[in-house]
N, C-alpha and C positions, 0 to 999 in steps of 0.2 A: 560615679558608681555605676555598676551594671546590675540591673534589677530585672528579674523575670516575673511576670504576672500570669497566673493560670486562672482564666475566667471563661468558662464554657460559652457564655452568651455575650462576650464582649463585642462591641460594635464600632464601626468606623463613624466619623462625624457626619458622613453623607447618609447614614442609615437612620431609620426611625426607631427610637427607643433610648435606653439608658447608655450614655457614652462615658460613664464615670472614669474608666481606666484610660481611655484615649485622652480625655481631658487632662487627667493628672500627668500622664506620660508626656503629652505634648508640652506642658509647662516645664517638666524636668529636662526634656530634650533641648529646650531653649538654653538651658544652663550646662549643656554638654554631657549630661548623663545619658547612658545608653539603656533604653527600655525595650524589652521584648515581651509581647503579649501572645499567649497561647490561647486560641479560641476555636470553636467549631466552625467548619465551613458550611455546615448545615444550619440554616436559620430556623431555630426552634419555634419562634413565634409566628412564622409564616409557612413552615414545613416545606421549604424549598432550599435548593443549593444556592450559595452566593454566586458561584460560577459553575455552570453546568458542564464546562469543559475541563475543570480542574477541581480536585478534591483535597489534595495535600500540596500546599504551596506557601511561599513567603511573599509578603507584600510590604513595601515601604510607604507609609502614609504620613507625609510631612515629617519624616524623620523617626516616626514610631514604627517599629518592626512588628508586624502581625505574622504569627505562625498559624496558618489556617490548617486545621486538622480534620481529616475524614472522621465522621462519627456515624453510627448506624441511623439511617433515615427512619422516620416514624411519623405517625399522625395520631392525634388524640392524646389521651392521658392514661394509657394502660401499661402493660408490661414492657412494651417496646420503648417507652420513654425511659424506664429504668435502665434498659440495655443500652440505650443511647448514652446515658450518663456513664455507664461502666466502660463503654467504648472510648469515651473521652479520656478516662483514667489511663487506659493502656496506651492510647495514641500519644498522650502528653508525655508519659514515661519514655516511650520509644523515641519521639522526636527530641526530647530534652537530653536523653543519654547520648544521642548521636551528635549533639552539638559539641564542638571543641571549646566553645566559650565557657568560662567559669564565672558565673554571676556572683556578686557579693551577697545578694539576698534573693530569695524566692518567695513570692507571695501566692498563697492558694486562697482564692476568693469564692465563697458560696454565692449563689443560692445553694446548689447541691454540694454535698461535702466530699464527693469523689475528687473534685478539683483540689481541695485542701489536702486530701490523702496523697494524691499524686505529688503535690508540692513537697510534702514531707519526705518522701523517698528520693525525690530529685535533690532536695537540699542535703541529704546525707551523701548522695552520690557525688555531688559537686562541692561538698564541704562549705555550703553557704548558710547564711542565717535563714531560719524558717519563720515566716510571718503568716499567721492565719488572719484572714479578713472575713468577717461575718456580716453579710448584708441582709440576711433573712434567717430567723431562728428555726432551722430544720433540726429535728422533726416537730418542734413545738408548733410551727405554723400549720403543718399538715393536720395536727390534732385539733387545734383551736378553730380552724376554719371549717371543721366538720367533715373533711374529705376522708379521713382515716381514723380508726380507733387506735388507742395507745398500744394495742396488742397486734396490730397489723405487722406482718413480716418486714415491710419496708420501713416502718417507724422504728422497729427494734434494730434493724440494720443501721439506719442513720443515727440512732441513739448511741450505738456502740462506736461508730466512726467519730461522732461528735466528741465523746469523752476522750478517745484516742488522740485526736489532733489538738484539743485544748491543752492536754497535759504535756504535750511534746513541743508546743509552740514556744519560740523564743520571745515573741511579742504577738499580741492580738489586737487587731483593729476592728471596731464595730461601728456601724452607721447609726444604730439606735442608742440613744442615751441611756436607756434602762437596761440594755443588754449586759452591761458590766455586772450588775447584781445577779442576773441569771447565770452568768458564767462563773462568778465567784462561788455560787452554791455547789459547783462541781469540784471545789477544792483548788481553784486556780488563784494564784497570787494577783491581787487587784493591781499591783504596781505595773504589771505588764499589759494591762488592758487600756486601750486608748480610743477615744471617740473621734471619728472623722466622718462627719455627715456627707451626704451628697452635695456637690457644689455646682457652680455655674461660672462661666467666663463672663465677666462684667462687660466686656466689649460687645457682647451680643445685644446690648441695648441699642446699638446702631442698626441692628437688623430690623427694628421696628419700621424703618424707612423703606424696607424692601417691599416686594410684591407678594401678595397672597393670591393663589389661584381661586380662592373662594370669595374674593372681594365683591364681585358683582352680585353673586347669589346672596351673600349676607346683607349687602346694602338693600337688596330687594326685600329681604325678610324684615329689615328695620322699617322700611317704608310701609310695610303691611301691618306690623305689630308694634311699632314704636321703639322698643329696646330689645337687646339681645343678651340672654344669659347663656354663657358658653362653657362647655367642658371639652378639653383636649387631652386625650390620653387613651390608655387601654380600656377596653370594655370587658372586664373580667368580673368574676364573682366578688373579689375583694374590693372592687370599686363601688359596689352598692349603688349602681346607677338606677336600679329599679325604684329606689326612694325618690330620685330626682324626677323620673318620668311620672310617677304617681302624684308628685306635687303639682304637676301641670293642671290638674283639675281644679286647683284653688287659685289659679292665675288666669285672668281673662285674656282673650286673644288680642285685646288692644292694650294690655299692660306690657307684655313681653313675650318673646319667643324663646324656646329652649333649643340650643344648637349643640349637637354632639359630633365631635370630630375624632376619628380614630377607628381602630379595629379591635377585635377580640372575640373570644368564644361566646360571650353573652349578647353579642350585637343583634343577631336575628331575633332572639327572645325579646329584647328591648324594643325593637322596631314593631313587633307584633303587639306588645303591650301599649305602645304609643299610637297605634292605628286609629284610635278614636279621637285623637287630639290634632287639630289642624295647625297648632302652633309649636309642634315638636318636629325637629329636622335632624337628619343624620347625614354625615359626610364621611368619605373614606379618609384614611390616615394621610398625613401630609409630610413632606420632607422637613428635616430639622430647621433649614433656613426659612421655611415658611411659618414656623411656629410663632415667632414674635410678631410679625405683621398680621397674622390671623388673630392672635389673642388681642391685639390692639384694636380690632374691630368690635370687640365686645364691650358691653356696659358693665356687666358683672361676670366674674369667673367662678366656677363651681367645683367643689371637691366633696365627695361623699364617701364615708367609710362604714364598714360593718360595725355593729354593736358587739364587740368581742373583747374578752379580757386580754387577748394577745397584745393589744395596744397599750397595756400598762408598761411595756418596755419602750414605748415611743414610736415615732414614725420618722422617716427621712425620704420624702417624696420629691423626685425630680421635678414633677409638674408644678409643685409649689414654688420652687426656685424660679421657674419660668414665669409663673403668675406674679410673684413678688417683683421681679425685675421689670416686667411690663407696666406694673403700677396700677392696675385696675382693682376695684373693690372685690374682695374674695368672700364667698359664702362657703363656710366649712361645716360639714356635718360629721361630727366624730366625738368620741370620748377617749382622748389620748393623754398620756402623761406629759407630753410636750406640745402644747397647743401653739404652733408656730404662728398661726393667723392672729391669735390674741397677743402673743409676745411682740409681734411686729406691728400691732395696731393697724392691721391691713384689711379689716372687714368685720364680719359677724360669725360667731360660732353657735351652732344649734345642736340639739341632741341627734344622734344617729338613728337612721331607719324610722324617722317620723315625718312623713310627707307634709303634714299640716304645718309643723314647726319649720320645715325647710321653706315652704311657701311664705311663711311670715317673715323669715330672715331675708328672703329674696325681695319682698316688698320694701322692707326697711332700706336695703341697699339701692334699690331702684329709685328711691325718693331722696337720696342724698343731694346736698347742694354742690355746686361747683367747687366751692372752697373746701368742703369736706372731702371730696374726691381728690383734690390736689394735695391735701394733707396726708391722705392714705398713700398716694404715690411717693411722697417724700419719705414718709416713715418706712414704707416697704423697701425702698432703695437703701436706706441706712441700715436696715436689719440684714438684708441679704448680702450687702457688701461686708458687713462686720462678721457675720456668721458663716456665709456660704461662698465667699470669694474663692474660686478654684486656685488662684495663685497662692493664697495663704494655705489652703488645704494641701496643696501639692508639696509645699515646704514641710508641713507636719508629717505627711506620708513618708517623705525622704528621711526625715529626722528619725523616724521609727525604724526604717529599713537600715539606717546607718548606726544603730545603737552599738553594735559590736566594735566598730572602728573607734568610737569615742571611748568605750570602756577600756580598750587597749591603750589609747593615748592617755587617759586619765582614769585610773581604776576607781577613784573615789567618787567619780561623777555619777549621779543618779538621773536617769531619764525622767523628766517631769511628765506627769500624766496630763494629757490635753483633754 
C-alpha cells in the first residue's frame, strides 16, 4: 500500500520527542509498503529550523519518506502559533497536490486539526481513503487545561473543524481509549472508530546496554543521596511536575534525589521552585538512544498528571512505554480511566497534585525488595509487549488504512474494532 501521513510535528528517530509515525512507518516499510510523512521543517518544541539551509525538501530516513514543509516560524503560544498551523494546512495541500503519486490512504493526524482538514481535501483530490487520527482531543484539551474558554475564537474554530472531519472520515483512529465515546456523541458511527495507542519498538530493550551522557553525574548523585527518583520527558503544564518538586520537602536528602531530564516551557519555573532543595537536579533533554540507558540508572521512575476531568478519556503516554520497557518501579500520580501502571502491576498510583501522597508513594517504592523489583520488571515487560508492541500496532494501523481494499474484495466483511 501507499499511505500518506500528515502530522505537523512528526519526528525522525534521532530527534527528541514522540516518533509514533516514524515507528509505525518503519515497520510497514519493512513489509514493502510505501509511507510518506508530511511534517513541518520548523521544530515547534524548540522554535528552530531543522535545517537552516533548507525549508522545503524531501528526506529518506531508513526507507520512510519525510516531506519537510516550510511553516511560519514563531515563538511562544500566541496568534503566530495559530498562523503556523494554518501555514501547514496550505503547504501540505500544495506539496500533496504537486505529487504525481496516488496514495491508497491519507491519514490526517492531530494534535491540531488543520492536518486532518488538509488530509480530507487531499484525499478527495487523490481519490484515496480518508483516515482521521486523533491523538489529543482539541478543542476539549484547550478548555479542560484552562488555557482557553469555550467561547474563545480558536476553540470555536477548532470545534467546527472537529465536527467537519469526524463526519467525513472513512475511518477514525484514536490513541485514547475513552475518545471513542467522546466522538460517538457527535453522531459518528462507533464501528469506524479504532483505538491504537502509542507503541514502542521492543528491540529498544537492547539500548539499556548503551551509554548515557549523564551516567557519571547520576552515579555521583546516588553516592550522595542513596537512591534516584527520575523523570524523563517534557516539562510542560500538563506534566504537573510542580507536584513532584513540592514532594521533595517530605523526602530527606539521604533517602533519595529527584532527577529531572528534559526541556519545556515550565522548566525555569520548576528550577526556581526547587532552589531550596539540595536533592533536586535538572538536566537538559537527551537523544532518544540515550533514554533507555539513562532510565536504567534510576531506582524509581516518576509520572505526574494534572487533576482534570480531561483524563476520563484516558491517556497514552510515550514515556510510560519507555518506563515499562526498562522495567523500573513507576510512581504514577493521576486520576485516569486507564491506569496503565496499575494494569501492568508496574508500581504505585497516588492521587494527582498531592505532594504528600506523592512522597508516600515514593517511599513505598524506594523500600521494595530485590524480588519485588524483579517481579515488576517481568510484569511490565509482559504488559508492554502485549499492549504496546509497535510491530503489532503497525499491522492494526495498516489494517484500518486498507479497509476499502478488503471491502471491495469481500463486501460482506466487517472491519473489526480494535
